[in-house]
N, C-alpha and C positions, 0 to 999 in steps of 0.2 A: 836186032835193031841197033843201028849205029848210035854212038854217043851223042852226036849232034841232034839226031831225031829224038832221043830220050830227053835232052835238054829242052827242045822246043815243046815237047808234050808236057813236061813238068811246068814250064813257064805258063803254058796255056791253061793248065788246071789251076795253077796258083792264081791267075787273073780271074778265073771263073769263080773260085771260092771268095776272093777279095770282093768281087762285085756283089755276090750274094750277101756278104757281111755288111757292106755299105748300104745295100738296099734295106736290110733289116734294121740298121741304125736310123735310116732316114724315113722309115715307114711310119705307121700309125703309132703315136706316142702314148695314146690312151688305151687302156685295156679294152678288148672286144667283149662286150657283155654276152654275146651269143656263144662264147666259148668258155664261160665261167660257170662252174658247178652245174653242168648239164645233168638233170635228174630224170628227164623224160624225153621221148622221141619228138614231142611237140612243144614248142614254146610260143608265147605271145608277148614279145618284149615291147614295153611302152616306157617313154620318158615321163616322169611324174614330178610336178612341182611340190616340194616339201615346205619350203618357207621362202618368201621374198624379202624377209627382214624389214618389213615396212614400219613396224612399231616396236621400239626398244622395250616397251612394257612387258613383252612376252619373253624377254631374255634377262639374265642376270650374270654378273661376273663374280668370281671367287678367287681369292689369293690369301696366303698366310698373313696373319695380322702383323707379324714381324718383318714381312717381305716387302710390303708396299700397299698402295691403294689402287683399286680398279674401278673404273667408271664406264658405264655402257649407255650409249644414246644413239638415236637415229640421226642420220645426216643425209641431206639431199645429194644424190649422185647415182651413177649407173655405169657399169662397164660397157664401153662402146662396142666391143666385139661379142657381147651376149646376144644369142639368137633366140627367137620365140620357140616355144615348144610346139612341135608339129601337131596340128589339129585343134589347138586351143581356140584360135580365132574362129575357125569353122564351127566349133561347138558353142560359140557365143560366150566364151570365158574371157572377160576383159578386166582382170584384177588391176588395181592401182599398183604401179611399180615405179615409184619415184625416189625411194629412200634406200640407204644401205645401213648396216649396223656398224657403228663406230665403237671401238674399245680403246680406252686409254689406261695405261699402267704407269703409276709413279713409283719407281723403285726406291726403297729406303737405303739399300746398300747392295753391294755385289754379293752374290750367293747362288746356290743351286735352287733356283726358283721355278715352280710350276704355277700357272694360273689357268682358270677354267672359264668358259663361256657356255652357259647351259640354258635350255628353254625352261620356262616355268613348269611345263608339263612335258613328259616324253613325247616324241614325235613318231607315231607309228607309220610304217611304210606298207602299203598294200602289196600282196603277192610275195614272190621270192625275189629279194633284192640282189641284183648283180653288181652294180656300181653305185657309188655316191659321189656327187661332184659339188663344187663350191667355188665361187669367185672370191679371190682374196687379194688384198693389198698387204704385203708383208714388210714393206719399208727396208728391204735389203739387209735383213739380220740373219744370224745363224740359228735363230730359234727354230724349233720343230713343231709342226702342227699335227695333232692326232685326233681322230674321230673316235668317240666313245659310243658304243652300241650295247644293246641288251638283246640276247637271243630269245627264242621261243620259250626256253625253260628258265629264263631269268638270269642267265649267266652273262657277266659283263666282259667286254673285250675292247682293247684299244688298237686301232688300226692307224698306222703312220700314213699321213697324206703327203708329207714332204717337208723340206726345209723352206723357210721364208726368206731366203737370200735372193730376192728379186725386187725390182722396182715396178711400180704401177700394178695394174690388175693382172692376175693370172688365174686361169681355171685349173683347179687342183682336183684330181680324180683318184679314188681308191676303189679297188675291187674287194668285194666281200668273199673271203676264202670259203671253199666248200666245207671246211671243218666247223664253220658257224652254223649251228642247227637252226633252221628256219621253219621247220614243218614237223608236225606230228601226223604220221600217216594214218593213224586211227581216226582222225577228225579232219575233215576237209575244210572246216571253217577256222582252223587254228593254225596260222602260219605267219611268217614275216618277222621282222626285227623292229626295234625302236631306237631312234637316235636320242641319246641321253645328253649330248653336248660335245664340246671340243676342249681339248687340253693342249696347252702350249708349254713345251719344255724349253726353258730359256738357256741360252748359252751363257756360261759363267762370265765371260769377258764383256757381255753386252747387257748385263743387268744393272744399268745405272741410268740416272736421269729419267726422262719421260719417253714412253714407247706408245706408238699408235698402230692400230690394226683395224682393218675393215673387212666385213663379210657381206656377200650378196648372193642371192639366187641359189639356194640349196635345192638340189635335184637328186633324183634316183632313177636308174633304169631298172625296171622290175619285170619279172615274168608273171603275167596275169592269166596264164592258161587255165590253172586250176580254179581261179576266181570266176572266170567267164564260163566255165563248164560245171559249176556247182549245181546240184539238183535243187530246183526252186521249191520242191515240196519236202525237203529234208527238215528234220526237227532240230531245233536249237537245244544244246546241252547247257543252257544258262540258268537252270533251276537248282 
């Protein structure tokens, strides 16, 4: 093969690889639930509403006594890009969805500060959870949002949802890794995880003054195949 022909072939292959790379970068930004932790040949994926954050009484904030004061309240609002869950309206589910959860932190001083936003009771998710999503207003800070969950055997895990360095509403999504145990194969009625709350790891340089954070529309994509195919005449081991 002549040198010119080799050069042309090399350039063509390089352009092909570059196009594939650009396509991958411009593709789906959210994790594909159907490809996460596949445990069986059949799946029945459904999007589930976990909390619409309508009432702040179901949530509380926690921060170190020497770090600041945290306040949680509901505020009227809604992300304009939020879409309804498929099948909810057809099923006659019309929950009130007018408020968001507002969090305000008044920092006492700069420091390595973490604060938490937790539900009054853990939020269980039916089935095998693939992803958890949440709409957030981060106020363009370098703080990091983490999801705190508890697995089937009571083990806690923190999953990073991302940095809060954006303005306005943004949908943040985290995949539940396969190493999180969600099922005891001896018992078909014991599966899933629980959401224990959210942790915000603050950037040292931005722990001053007053900080506002807003949450809305906590959802999960879950595999309900085992739930839907459970034997109706099975005996409960709750005694």
